C-alpha positions in Angstrom: -104.8 -36.9 -10.7 -106.9 -34.2 -9.8 -105.3 -31.7 -6.9 -107.1 -32.6 -3.3 -109.7 -30.9 -2.0 -109.4 -28.9 0.8 -113.1 -27.6 2.7 -111.8 -24.7 5.4 -115.0 -24.1 7.5 -115.5 -21.2 10.0 -116.6 -21.6 13.4 -120.1 -20.5 12.4 -119.9 -23.0 9.5 -119.1 -25.8 12.0 -121.4 -25.3 14.3 -124.3 -25.4 12.0 -122.7 -28.3 10.3 -122.8 -30.3 13.6 -126.4 -29.1 14.1 -127.7 -30.3 11.3 -125.5 -33.4 11.3 -127.2 -34.1 14.9 -130.5 -33.1 14.0 -133.1 -35.8 13.4 -135.2 -33.7 10.8 -132.3 -33.9 8.0 -133.1 -36.2 5.2 -130.8 -38.9 5.2 -129.6 -38.1 2.0 -128.4 -34.3 3.3 -127.5 -36.3 6.5 -124.8 -38.1 4.1 -123.7 -35.4 2.0 -123.4 -33.7 5.5 -120.9 -36.5 6.3 -118.8 -36.2 3.8 -118.4 -33.0 4.2 -117.3 -33.1 7.4 -114.9 -35.5 6.8 -113.6 -33.8 4.3 -113.3 -30.5 6.8 -111.6 -32.9 9.5 -108.6 -33.7 7.2 -109.2 -36.9 5.2 -109.0 -36.9 1.8 -111.7 -37.8 -1.1 -110.8 -41.4 -1.3 -110.2 -41.9 2.6 -113.6 -39.8 3.4 -115.3 -42.2 0.6 -113.4 -45.6 2.0 -114.7 -44.2 5.6 -118.3 -43.5 4.9 -119.0 -46.8 2.4 -119.5 -44.5 -0.8 -117.8 -43.8 -4.2 -115.0 -40.9 -4.3 -116.8 -39.1 -7.2 -120.2 -39.0 -5.2 -118.0 -37.4 -2.5 -116.1 -35.2 -4.7 -119.6 -33.9 -6.1 -120.9 -33.2 -2.5 -118.0 -31.4 -1.3 -117.7 -29.1 -4.6 -121.4 -28.6 -4.2 -121.1 -27.8 -0.7 -117.9 -25.5 -1.8 -119.9 -23.9 -4.7 -123.2 -22.7 -2.6 -122.9 -23.7 0.7 -125.3 -25.5 2.5 -128.6 -24.9 -0.1 -126.0 -26.9 -2.5 -126.6 -30.3 -0.4 -129.9 -30.7 -1.1 -131.6 -33.0 -3.6 -131.7 -31.1 -7.3 -135.2 -31.7 -9.1 -135.6 -34.7 -11.1 -136.4 -35.0 -14.7 -139.6 -36.8 -15.8 -143.1 -35.9 -16.1 -144.7 -34.2 -13.0 -147.4 -35.9 -11.3 -150.4 -35.5 -11.8 -152.4 -35.2 -8.6 -150.9 -32.1 -6.7 -150.7 -31.1 -3.1 -153.2 -29.0 -3.1 -155.4 -31.2 -5.0 -155.0 -34.0 -2.4 -155.8 -31.1 0.3 -159.0 -30.2 -1.7 -160.0 -33.8 -1.9 -159.3 -34.5 2.0 -160.9 -31.5 2.6 -164.1 -32.4 1.2 -163.9 -36.1 2.0 -163.5 -34.8 5.8 -166.8 -32.5 5.3 -168.9 -35.0 3.8 -167.4 -37.4 6.7 -168.4 -34.9 9.7 -171.9 -34.0 8.1 -173.1 -37.7 7.4 -174.1 -36.1 4.2 -172.3 -38.9 1.9 -170.2 -41.9 1.6 -167.5 -41.8 -1.1 -166.0 -44.6 -3.3 -162.4 -44.5 -4.4 -164.2 -44.1 -7.9 -166.3 -42.0 -7.1 -163.7 -39.6 -5.7 -161.7 -39.8 -8.6 -164.6 -38.8 -10.4 -165.4 -35.6 -8.2 -161.4 -34.9 -8.9 -161.3 -35.2 -12.6 -165.2 -33.1 -12.7 -164.0 -30.3 -9.9 -160.5 -30.0 -10.2 -159.7 -31.2 -14.0 -157.2 -33.9 -12.5 -157.6 -37.7 -14.1 -156.4 -40.2 -12.0 -157.3 -44.1 -11.8 -159.3 -45.2 -8.7 -156.3 -47.7 -7.4 -153.8 -45.0 -7.9 -155.8 -42.4 -5.3 -156.5 -45.0 -2.8 -153.3 -45.9 -2.5 -152.4 -42.1 -2.0 -155.3 -41.9 0.5 -153.9 -44.8 2.6 -150.8 -43.6 2.3 -151.7 -40.5 3.8 -154.0 -42.1 6.7 -157.5 -42.0 4.8 -159.7 -45.3 5.8 -163.0 -45.9 4.2 -165.9 -48.7 5.0 -167.7 -49.9 1.6 -170.7 -48.4 0.8 -174.1 -50.4 1.2 -175.4 -51.3 -1.7 -179.0 -50.9 -0.6 -181.6 -48.6 0.4 -183.4 -50.6 2.7 -181.4 -49.4 5.5 -183.2 -45.9 5.1 -186.8 -47.3 4.6 -188.1 -45.0 7.9 -187.1 -41.5 5.9 -188.0 -41.2 2.2 -185.8 -38.4 1.4 -182.9 -40.2 2.7 -184.3 -43.3 1.2 -184.4 -41.2 -3.0 -181.0 -40.1 -1.8 -179.6 -43.0 -1.2 -181.5 -44.4 -4.2 -179.7 -41.5 -6.5 -176.5 -42.1 -5.0 -176.4 -45.8 -5.8 -177.9 -45.2 -9.6 -174.2 -42.7 -9.7 -172.0 -45.7 -7.9 -173.3 -48.7 -10.6 -173.5 -45.9 -14.0 -171.6 -42.6 -13.3 -167.9 -44.5 -12.9 -165.3 -42.5 -14.8 
C-alpha cells in the first residue's frame, strides 16, 4: 500500500486554487484536476477524493503528484503524440485575411476548392477542400455558391472577361 499523499497549501496557493476553480475560463480537464488537488488539500485521501469526484484513484494520484512537482503549471494538458496538423493557425489567419479582403473589395469570390488550391500555392499547405470547408465553418465563415455563368456581367466587358477567366480556373484548375 502506498503512503498517503498530503497537500499543504500556503494562503496564496489556496487563494489561487479557489480563484481558478471559480473562473469560467478554466478548461474542463484543468478544472477537474484542480478539484482533485483541492479535495486532497482539504484532508481527503486519494480514494475518498476519487469516489467523491467520480474519478479513478490513479487519476487523482497523478494530478496531485503533478501539482506537488510542478505547481499550477503541471495541471495543464501535456503535448499529445502524433502528427502535427497540416493546417496551422498562421495559415488559417492568412487565408481568412485574404478571404475578408477579397469579399470587402468585391474583387472575387472563392470556392472552397479554390481556397484549398490557393493555400497549396501560396503557403505550401496541402489540405482537402472538404476538411478546409469544415474548418472554415467552425470558425464562422460562410459563403455563397459562385455563379457558373458570365451573363450577369454583360454590361461591363472587363468584368465579363475576368469572370470568364475565373470560371475557367474553377472548372479546370482544381487541385
